[in-house]
N, CA, C and O of each residue as an XYZ file, in Angstrom:
660
protein
N       0.907     -1.368     -0.234
C      -0.023     -0.011     -0.042
C       0.818      1.135     -0.068
O       0.551      2.011     -0.891
N       1.933      1.298      0.808
C       2.753      2.196      0.968
C       3.519      2.584     -0.422
O       3.580      3.755     -0.796
N       4.128      1.448     -1.195
C       4.523      1.974     -2.563
C       3.499      2.413     -3.414
O       3.716      3.393     -4.126
N       2.461      1.863     -3.449
C       1.199      2.664     -4.303
C       0.717      4.021     -3.933
O       0.084      4.683     -4.756
N       1.034      4.570     -2.489
C       0.983      5.714     -2.267
C       2.116      6.677     -2.779
O       1.964      7.806     -3.245
N       3.023      6.136     -2.632
C       4.100      6.885     -3.004
C       4.407      7.078     -4.708
O       5.051      8.013     -5.183
N       3.816      6.019     -5.445
C       3.486      5.981     -6.806
C       2.396      6.909     -7.130
O       2.610      7.756     -7.997
N       1.365      6.866     -6.600
C       0.581      7.852     -6.936
C       0.554      9.294     -6.406
O      -0.108     10.157     -6.983
N       1.265      9.545     -5.327
C       2.037     10.806     -4.674
C       2.685     11.238     -5.767
O       2.218     12.336     -6.069
N       3.692     10.848     -6.643
C       4.524     10.931     -7.572
C       3.692     11.343     -8.811
O       3.986     12.384     -9.399
N       2.812     10.681     -9.171
C       1.850     11.056    -10.130
C       1.347     12.363    -10.004
O       1.391     13.232    -10.876
N       0.813     12.472     -8.748
C      -0.259     13.859     -8.286
C       1.117     15.246     -8.529
O       0.918     16.411     -8.873
N       2.126     14.739     -8.285
C       3.189     15.697     -8.093
C       3.628     16.213     -9.609
O       3.864     17.403     -9.817
N       3.703     15.356    -10.490
C       3.738     15.419    -11.894
C       2.693     16.064    -12.595
O       2.907     16.787    -13.568
N       1.196     15.749    -11.983
C       0.274     16.476    -12.463
C       0.148     18.108    -12.157
O      -0.564     18.862    -12.819
N       0.929     18.489    -11.090
C       0.998     19.714    -10.670
C       1.670     20.819    -11.641
O       1.567     22.033    -11.469
N       2.349     20.210    -12.651
C       2.992     20.952    -13.709
C       2.101     22.076    -14.154
O       0.891     22.049    -13.934
N       2.645     22.978    -14.723
C       1.744     24.392    -15.289
C       1.592     23.771    -16.785
O       2.405     22.989    -17.277
N       0.578     24.183    -17.339
C       0.309     23.937    -18.755
C       0.018     25.103    -19.510
O      -1.009     25.719    -19.224
N       0.819     25.548    -20.513
C       0.418     26.764    -21.005
C      -0.768     26.680    -21.832
O      -1.026     25.614    -22.390
N      -1.423     27.564    -21.953
C      -2.931     27.652    -22.686
C      -2.489     28.414    -24.188
O      -1.942     29.515    -24.244
N      -2.751     27.810    -25.038
C      -2.668     28.453    -26.462
C      -3.244     29.768    -26.630
O      -4.335     29.938    -26.085
N      -2.780     30.661    -27.223
C      -3.011     31.899    -27.243
C      -4.677     32.271    -27.821
O      -5.443     33.113    -27.351
N      -4.888     31.428    -28.870
C      -6.262     31.217    -29.647
C      -7.249     30.834    -28.642
O      -8.393     31.272    -28.760
N      -6.987     30.177    -27.806
C      -8.156     29.802    -26.670
C      -8.238     30.845    -25.563
O      -9.206     30.882    -24.804
N      -7.466     31.483    -25.497
C      -7.288     32.588    -24.376
C      -8.238     33.818    -24.692
O      -8.688     34.540    -23.803
N      -8.451     33.955    -25.784
C      -9.688     35.295    -26.143
C     -11.224     34.766    -26.523
O     -11.908     35.146    -27.473
N     -11.582     33.743    -25.469
C     -13.140     33.571    -25.335
C     -13.941     34.549    -24.811
O     -13.543     35.167    -23.824
N     -15.054     34.804    -25.327
C     -15.655     36.162    -24.749
C     -16.264     35.416    -23.377
O     -16.361     34.212    -23.140
N     -16.580     36.392    -22.688
C     -16.873     36.357    -21.191
C     -18.169     35.956    -21.230
O     -18.753     36.441    -22.199
N     -18.973     35.122    -20.418
C     -20.462     34.973    -20.755
C     -21.178     36.101    -19.981
O     -20.861     36.682    -18.943
N     -22.302     36.242    -20.853
C     -23.239     37.434    -20.234
C     -23.661     37.209    -18.954
O     -23.934     36.072    -18.570
N     -23.756     38.332    -18.138
C     -24.138     38.183    -16.692
C     -25.426     39.082    -16.508
O     -25.540     39.694    -15.445
N     -26.573     39.219    -17.648
C     -27.548     39.919    -17.575
C     -28.658     39.353    -16.629
O     -29.388     40.069    -15.944
N     -28.715     37.655    -16.678
C     -29.707     37.161    -16.006
C     -28.913     36.349    -14.951
O     -29.542     35.353    -14.592
N     -27.704     36.497    -14.354
C     -26.854     35.846    -13.385
C     -27.454     36.390    -12.222
O     -27.102     37.559    -12.058
N     -28.229     35.971    -11.359
C     -28.518     36.286    -10.120
C     -28.298     35.092     -9.088
O     -28.800     35.038     -7.966
N     -27.525     34.220     -9.622
C     -27.444     32.711     -8.718
C     -26.476     32.899     -7.656
O     -25.452     33.568     -7.794
N     -26.801     32.325     -6.642
C     -25.736     32.206     -5.415
C     -25.648     30.945     -5.161
O     -26.418     30.078     -5.574
N     -24.577     30.774     -4.376
C     -24.522     29.332     -3.814
C     -24.268     29.462     -2.363
O     -23.518     30.250     -1.786
N     -25.131     28.425     -1.824
C     -25.418     28.567     -0.268
C     -24.611     27.061      0.387
O     -24.900     26.004     -0.173
N     -23.908     27.040      1.221
C     -23.290     25.895      1.818
C     -24.487     24.850      2.026
O     -25.633     25.124      2.383
N     -23.948     23.569      1.716
C     -24.981     22.261      1.864
C     -24.308     21.505      2.703
O     -24.865     21.297      3.781
N     -23.089     20.946      2.499
C     -22.529     20.213      3.359
C     -20.964     20.086      3.129
O     -20.525     20.340      2.008
N     -19.904     19.611      4.390
C     -18.610     19.419      4.197
C     -18.450     17.887      4.436
O     -19.030     17.218      5.290
N     -17.472     17.435      3.434
C     -17.234     16.277      3.439
C     -15.525     16.074      4.439
O     -14.620     16.859      4.156
N     -15.344     15.245      5.282
C     -14.076     14.799      5.797
C     -13.925     13.343      5.595
O     -14.443     12.479      6.303
N     -13.195     13.155      4.599
C     -12.823     11.616      4.366
C     -11.647     11.170      4.417
O     -10.710     11.961      4.310
N     -11.434      9.875      4.583
C     -10.208      9.119      4.526
C     -10.187      8.308      3.220
O     -11.121      7.578      2.890
N      -8.936      8.496      2.411
C      -8.843      7.339      1.536
C      -8.408      5.947      2.186
O      -7.553      5.626      3.010
N      -9.189      5.395      1.592
C      -9.455      3.660      2.232
C      -8.264      2.525      1.370
O      -7.614      1.615      1.885
N      -8.281      2.975     -0.096
C      -7.561      2.166     -0.937
C      -7.501      2.901     -2.081
O      -8.281      3.720     -2.567
N      -6.124      2.344     -2.539
C      -5.889      3.032     -3.986
C      -5.537      1.967     -5.043
O      -4.476      1.369     -4.859
N      -6.258      1.649     -6.100
C      -6.105      0.860     -7.020
C      -5.415      1.725     -8.211
O      -5.898      2.723     -8.746
N      -4.016      1.026     -8.534
C      -3.393      1.959     -9.702
C      -3.527      1.010    -10.924
O      -3.448     -0.205    -10.740
N      -3.669      1.371    -11.801
C      -4.050      0.384    -13.401
C      -3.077      0.635    -14.165
O      -2.795     -0.142    -15.077
N      -2.326      1.857    -13.922
C      -1.216      2.290    -14.305
C      -1.428      3.102    -15.666
O      -2.582      3.500    -15.819
N      -0.354      3.480    -16.870
C      -0.815      4.360    -17.723
C      -1.533      3.742    -18.907
O      -1.153      2.620    -19.241
N      -2.628      4.376    -19.666
C      -3.401      4.073    -20.404
C      -3.264      4.803    -21.519
O      -2.297      5.554    -21.647
N      -4.264      4.673    -22.521
C      -4.196      5.531    -23.859
C      -4.921      6.821    -23.298
O      -4.714      7.818    -23.988
N      -5.638      6.990    -22.314
C      -6.327      8.098    -21.780
C      -5.593      8.872    -20.741
O      -5.871     10.058    -20.570
N      -4.583      8.220    -19.966
C      -3.856      8.868    -18.975
C      -3.614      7.364    -17.828
O      -3.736      6.192    -18.184
N      -3.283      7.809    -16.547
C      -2.649      6.987    -15.686
C      -4.142      6.839    -14.771
O      -4.570      7.769    -14.086
N      -4.788      5.596    -14.888
C      -5.999      5.320    -14.334
C      -5.886      4.832    -12.792
O      -5.022      4.000    -12.512
N      -6.634      5.273    -11.922
C      -6.549      5.064    -10.410
C      -7.923      5.144     -9.944
O      -8.689      6.069    -10.217
N      -8.232      4.012     -9.145
C      -9.229      4.039     -8.139
C      -8.965      4.552     -6.926
O      -7.893      4.323     -6.365
N      -9.937      5.319     -6.377
C      -9.482      5.881     -5.171
C     -10.802      5.913     -4.193
O     -11.738      6.711     -4.233
N     -10.576      4.688     -3.208
C     -11.862      4.473     -2.584
C     -11.810      5.460     -1.237
O     -10.702      5.757     -0.791
N     -12.936      5.930     -0.640
C     -12.990      6.780      0.411
C     -14.291      6.637      1.189
O     -15.353      6.251      0.700
N     -14.086      6.997      2.474
C     -15.149      6.960      3.441
C     -15.126      7.993      4.311
O     -13.991      8.136      4.764
N     -15.968      8.837      4.768
C     -16.072      9.999      5.644
C     -17.416     10.315      5.976
O     -18.418      9.698      5.616
N     -17.344     11.515      6.823
C     -18.588     12.095      7.358
C     -18.914     13.415      6.609
O     -18.169     14.245      6.087
N     -20.355     13.340      6.730
C     -20.827     14.872      5.979
C     -21.350     15.422      7.105
O     -21.907     14.761      7.982
N     -21.159     16.901      7.131
C     -21.731     17.766      8.115
C     -22.416     18.852      7.478
O     -21.857     19.433      6.548
N     -23.644     19.224      7.891
C     -24.327     20.429      7.181
C     -25.842     20.144      6.898
O     -26.375     19.398      7.719
N     -26.533     20.556      5.997
C     -27.883     20.288      5.659
C     -27.879     18.783      5.496
O     -28.870     18.158      5.874
N     -26.865     18.161      4.974
C     -27.091     16.532      4.741
C     -25.933     16.293      5.847
O     -24.889     16.937      5.746
N     -26.105     15.426      6.839
C     -25.482     14.631      7.860
C     -25.515     13.243      7.602
O     -26.527     12.590      7.346
N     -24.277     12.798      7.688
C     -24.042     11.068      7.566
C     -22.726     10.662      7.091
O     -21.761     11.424      7.142
N     -22.672      9.582      6.671
C     -21.529      8.821      6.083
C     -21.415      8.812      4.549
O     -22.245      8.125      3.955
N     -20.794      9.266      4.060
C     -20.225      9.016      2.343
C     -19.172      8.105      2.298
O     -18.250      7.970      3.103
N     -19.440      7.412      1.130
C     -18.664      6.344      0.723
C     -18.578      5.860     -0.718
O     -19.595      5.449     -1.275
N     -17.511      5.889     -1.287
C     -17.671      5.505     -2.737
C     -16.137      5.287     -3.305
O     -15.179      5.135     -2.547
N     -16.047      5.294     -4.596
C     -14.762      5.082     -5.170
C     -14.750      6.470     -6.434
O     -15.774      6.820     -7.020
N     -13.734      6.942     -6.601
C     -13.465      7.998     -7.689
C     -12.652      7.303     -8.704
O     -11.425      7.236     -8.626
N     -13.288      6.832     -9.574
C     -12.627      6.330    -11.026
C     -11.928      7.432    -11.623
O     -12.459      8.117    -12.498
N     -10.567      7.677    -11.127
C      -9.943      8.767    -11.654
C      -8.788      8.569    -12.755
O      -8.028      7.612    -12.605
N      -8.643      9.305    -13.699
C      -8.000      9.263    -14.796
C      -6.885     10.713    -14.801
O      -7.367     11.833    -14.968
N      -5.593     10.541    -14.628
C      -4.695     11.593    -14.695
C      -4.092     11.651    -16.001
O      -3.429     10.749    -16.514
N      -4.350     12.708    -16.476
C      -4.187     13.129    -18.138
C      -2.897     13.534    -18.099
O      -2.394     14.014    -17.083
N      -2.231     13.358    -19.276
C      -1.058     13.816    -19.794
C      -0.727     15.409    -19.521
O       0.461     15.729    -19.553
N      -1.782     16.490    -19.238
C      -1.346     17.539    -19.026
C      -1.688     17.653    -17.287
O      -2.048     18.714    -16.777
N      -1.536     16.589    -16.639
C      -1.512     16.905    -15.441
C      -2.766     16.927    -14.631
O      -2.724     16.719    -13.419
N      -4.188     17.239    -15.439
C      -5.231     17.417    -14.664
C      -5.963     16.057    -14.602
O      -6.230     15.365    -15.584
N      -6.255     15.764    -13.295
C      -7.109     14.740    -12.816
C      -8.697     14.646    -12.881
O      -9.555     15.125    -12.141
N      -8.799     13.751    -14.186
C     -10.588     13.871    -14.215
C     -11.152     12.968    -13.036
O     -10.616     11.895    -12.762
N     -12.256     13.451    -12.354
C     -12.814     12.926    -11.117
C     -13.915     12.216    -11.976
O     -14.288     12.702    -13.044
N     -14.388     11.129    -11.506
C     -15.634     10.527    -11.720
C     -15.823      9.583    -10.755
O     -15.326      8.459    -10.820
N     -16.718     10.090     -9.596
C     -17.127      9.746     -8.362
C     -18.419      8.950     -8.357
O     -19.486      9.442     -8.722
N     -18.282      7.700     -7.927
C     -19.545      7.125     -7.667
C     -20.105      6.405     -6.078
O     -20.016      5.210     -5.796
N     -20.626      7.386     -5.274
C     -20.923      7.070     -3.862
C     -22.228      6.766     -3.510
O     -23.170      6.608     -4.287
N     -22.241      6.670     -1.963
C     -23.659      6.652     -1.478
C     -23.397      7.143      0.002
O     -22.392      7.052      0.707
N     -24.558      7.657      0.217
C     -24.710      8.745      1.353
C     -25.672      7.797      2.427
O     -26.802      7.448      2.086
N     -25.146      7.463      3.627
C     -26.183      7.008      4.490
C     -26.546      8.044      5.418
O     -25.704      8.269      6.287
N     -27.744      8.821      5.443
C     -27.715      9.850      6.301
C     -28.208      9.263      7.882
O     -28.441      8.099      8.205
N     -28.276     10.625      8.795
C     -28.362     10.163     10.188
C     -29.616      9.364     10.428
O     -29.722      8.492     11.290
N     -30.700      9.799      9.458
C     -32.047      9.182      9.609
C     -31.944      7.974      8.828
O     -32.916      7.218      8.828
N     -31.054      7.717      8.251
C     -31.042      6.331      7.627
C     -31.442      6.306      6.138
O     -31.541      5.207      5.593
N     -31.631      7.203      5.582
C     -31.966      7.458      3.995
C     -30.752      7.418      3.491
O     -29.724      7.963      3.894
N     -30.991      6.545      2.324
C     -29.756      6.494      1.043
C     -30.079      7.464      0.231
O     -31.185      7.967      0.035
N     -28.652      7.800     -0.422
C     -28.949      8.858     -1.553
C     -27.532      8.477     -2.361
O     -26.380      8.401     -1.934
N     -28.046      8.283     -3.612
C     -26.987      7.923     -4.744
C     -26.205      9.112     -5.196
O     -26.866     10.086     -5.556
N     -24.910      9.188     -5.234
C     -24.252     10.371     -5.467
C     -23.221     10.075     -6.875
O     -22.431      9.132     -6.913
N     -23.366     10.867     -7.765
C     -22.361     11.122     -8.991
C     -21.565     12.309     -8.985
O     -22.159     13.366     -8.769
N     -20.321     12.332     -9.184
C     -19.655     13.496     -9.029
C     -18.810     13.754    -10.289
O     -17.851     12.981    -10.270
N     -18.800     14.426    -11.213
C     -17.822     14.539    -12.419
C     -17.099     16.236    -11.895
O     -17.583     17.183    -11.276
N     -15.784     15.984    -12.495
C     -14.989     17.366    -12.438
C     -13.501     17.134    -12.594
O     -12.974     16.345    -13.378
N     -12.932     17.898    -11.775
C     -11.340     18.066    -12.093
C     -10.603     18.351    -10.847
O     -11.018     19.068     -9.936
N      -9.385     17.678    -10.886
C      -8.416     18.041     -9.693
C      -7.025     18.575    -10.383
O      -6.391     18.065    -11.307
N      -6.789     19.627     -9.722
C      -5.570     20.413    -10.132
C      -4.757     20.918     -9.259
O      -5.244     21.690     -8.432
N      -3.548     20.670     -9.216
C      -2.562     20.806     -8.276
C      -3.235     20.609     -6.767
O      -3.132     21.487     -5.911
N      -3.820     19.564     -6.576
C      -4.540     18.994     -5.132
C      -5.786     20.026     -4.797
O      -6.125     20.239     -3.633
N      -6.382     20.595     -5.835
C      -7.515     21.502     -5.571
C      -8.506     20.775     -6.469
O      -8.309     20.560     -7.665
N      -9.614     20.410     -5.771
C     -10.729     19.738     -6.593
C     -11.610     21.249     -6.964
O     -11.971     22.119     -6.171
N     -11.753     21.197     -8.147
C     -12.619     22.262     -8.685
C     -13.677     21.773     -9.865
O     -13.763     20.618    -10.283
N     -14.438     22.873    -10.295
C     -15.468     22.434    -11.367
C     -16.034     21.196    -11.220
O     -16.086     20.460    -12.206
N     -16.550     20.766     -9.965
C     -17.164     19.636    -10.094
C     -18.801     19.801    -10.151
O     -19.363     20.848     -9.829
N     -19.366     18.826    -10.527
C     -20.978     18.869    -10.769
C     -21.294     17.490     -9.983
O     -20.832     16.406    -10.340
N     -22.113     17.669     -8.904
C     -22.572     16.793     -8.177
C     -24.228     16.251     -8.357
O     -25.155     17.059     -8.401
N     -24.401     14.962     -8.437
C     -26.008     14.658     -8.940
C     -26.270     13.836     -7.839
O     -25.337     13.162     -7.402
N     -27.345     13.770     -7.324
C     -28.106     13.154     -6.251
C     -29.108     12.513     -6.838
O     -29.751     13.107     -7.704
N     -29.485     10.963     -6.420
C     -31.012     10.554     -6.604
C     -31.153      9.470     -5.410
O     -30.368      8.619     -4.992
N     -32.584      9.871     -4.990
C     -32.790      9.193     -3.677
C     -34.357      8.956     -3.567
O     -35.131      9.702     -4.166
N     -34.757      8.006     -2.867
C     -36.274      7.596     -2.979
C     -36.954      8.333     -1.525
O     -38.142      8.428     -1.218
N     -35.715      8.809     -0.767
C     -36.082      9.334      0.719
C     -36.861     10.962      0.461
O     -36.092     11.888      0.205
N     -38.226     11.230      0.531
C     -38.721     12.243      0.379
C     -38.159     13.501      1.193
O     -38.609     14.579      0.803
N     -37.409     13.541      2.075
C     -36.871     14.517      2.707
C     -35.806     14.964      1.922
O     -35.426     16.126      2.068
N     -35.313     14.293      1.185
C     -33.722     14.556      0.373
C     -34.386     14.823     -1.224
O     -33.633     15.351     -2.043
N     -35.417     14.554     -1.539
C     -35.901     14.523     -2.965
C     -35.557     15.949     -3.687
O     -35.205     16.084     -4.859
N     -35.710     16.809     -2.880
C     -35.129     18.114     -3.276
C     -33.808     18.641     -3.870
O     -33.489     19.698     -4.414
N     -33.116     17.416     -3.532
C     -31.571     17.625     -4.178
C     -31.531     17.161     -5.548
O     -30.490     17.390     -6.164
N     -32.455     16.562     -6.132
C     -32.552     15.736     -7.179
C     -32.549     16.632     -8.554
O     -32.126     16.272     -9.653
N     -33.088     17.800     -8.231
C     -33.293     18.987     -9.171
C     -32.485     20.245     -8.975
O     -32.647     21.270     -9.637
N     -31.689     20.100     -8.106
C     -30.572     21.109     -7.687
C     -29.230     21.017     -8.499
O     -28.877     19.894     -8.860
N     -28.481     22.064     -8.805
C     -27.411     22.127     -9.085
C     -26.403     22.352     -7.829
O     -26.515     23.393     -7.182
N     -25.422     21.389     -7.478
C     -24.855     21.194     -6.562
C     -23.300     21.346     -7.162
O     -23.061     20.864     -8.269
N     -22.377     21.944     -6.499
C     -21.056     22.070     -6.948
C     -20.056     21.897     -5.453
O     -20.350     22.221     -4.303
N     -19.117     21.424     -5.849
C     -17.967     21.003     -4.715
C     -16.694     21.653     -5.194
O     -16.397     21.928     -6.356
N     -15.995     21.851     -4.096
C     -14.605     22.643     -4.009
C     -14.033     22.175     -2.708
O     -14.712     22.063     -1.687
N     -12.567     21.868     -2.802
C     -11.928     21.578     -1.780
C     -10.379     20.812     -2.237
O      -9.707     21.046     -3.242
N     -10.141     19.975     -1.283
C      -8.622     19.484     -1.200
C      -8.632     17.917     -1.413
O      -9.451     17.166     -0.885
N      -7.740     17.576     -2.154
C      -7.585     16.003     -2.371
C      -6.126     15.426     -2.292
O      -5.277     15.725     -3.132
N      -5.878     14.570     -1.221
C      -4.470     14.084     -1.420
C      -4.664     12.553     -1.310
O      -5.737     11.999     -1.067
N      -3.414     11.917     -1.533
C      -3.519     10.438     -1.464
C      -4.154      9.706     -0.004
O      -4.471      8.521      0.095
N      -4.233     10.625      0.957
C      -4.631      9.909      2.029
C      -6.393     10.861      2.476
O      -7.427     10.404      2.963
N      -6.172     11.730      2.201
C      -7.455     12.578      2.633
C      -8.285     13.520      1.889
O      -7.685     13.960      0.908
N      -9.531     13.998      2.040
C     -10.557     14.653      1.134
C     -11.097     15.523      2.063
O     -11.494     15.265      3.199
N     -11.073     16.726      1.392
C     -11.622     17.891      2.214
C     -12.650     18.861      1.533
O     -12.320     19.960      1.088
N     -13.820     18.399      1.495
C     -14.542     19.130      0.037
C     -15.693     19.761      0.828
O     -16.252     19.371      1.853
N     -15.882     20.800      0.099
C     -17.209     21.646      0.570
C     -18.016     21.640     -0.519
O     -17.522     21.862     -1.624
N     -19.642     21.338     -0.343
C     -20.477     21.378     -1.204
C     -21.425     22.555     -1.131
O     -21.879     22.995     -0.075
N     -21.657     22.976     -2.201
C     -22.470     24.106     -2.478
C     -23.815     24.023     -3.253
O     -23.730     23.717     -4.442
N     -24.882     24.226     -2.797
C     -26.268     24.382     -3.541
C     -26.543     25.657     -4.247
O     -26.942     26.637     -3.619
N     -26.374     25.680     -5.349
C     -26.495     26.976     -6.272
C     -28.072     27.599     -6.326
O     -28.951     26.853     -6.758
N     -28.270     28.362     -6.080
C     -30.074     29.179     -6.023
C     -29.699     29.760     -7.060
O     -30.455     30.542     -7.637
């Protein structure tokens, strides 16, 4: 396990190299803010431990690594979240996040979670979180836009989730 953590850690270090953006991609027009009255409200915070790393090695799309995790959620959703991030570390150093997880809330409701996004320089950003549940008290989450931001290492995850209104 320690060898895998060192290997994964070195791959994360490689992924922190800066990548230059071609000039033709820098001149994109800024989106209109005419109707942008959205705000983000705190939803929950995840503090999790990485429980297992499975390194598949280099593939045609990048280095494939499964990152299993388990931790606690505090906030509007309280409970245990556990799952696997089916990560791919691309040649440009960006890690593509592809999480499938479940939340068991304090009131024993089950919530299925899918998260897509990126990890750059240890920072989780640009994530899109989707929930599915049969529990009526959490059904409102299924139609909401939720984003996540935080920090990920080979041992810990610290992610804040926000509900976009």
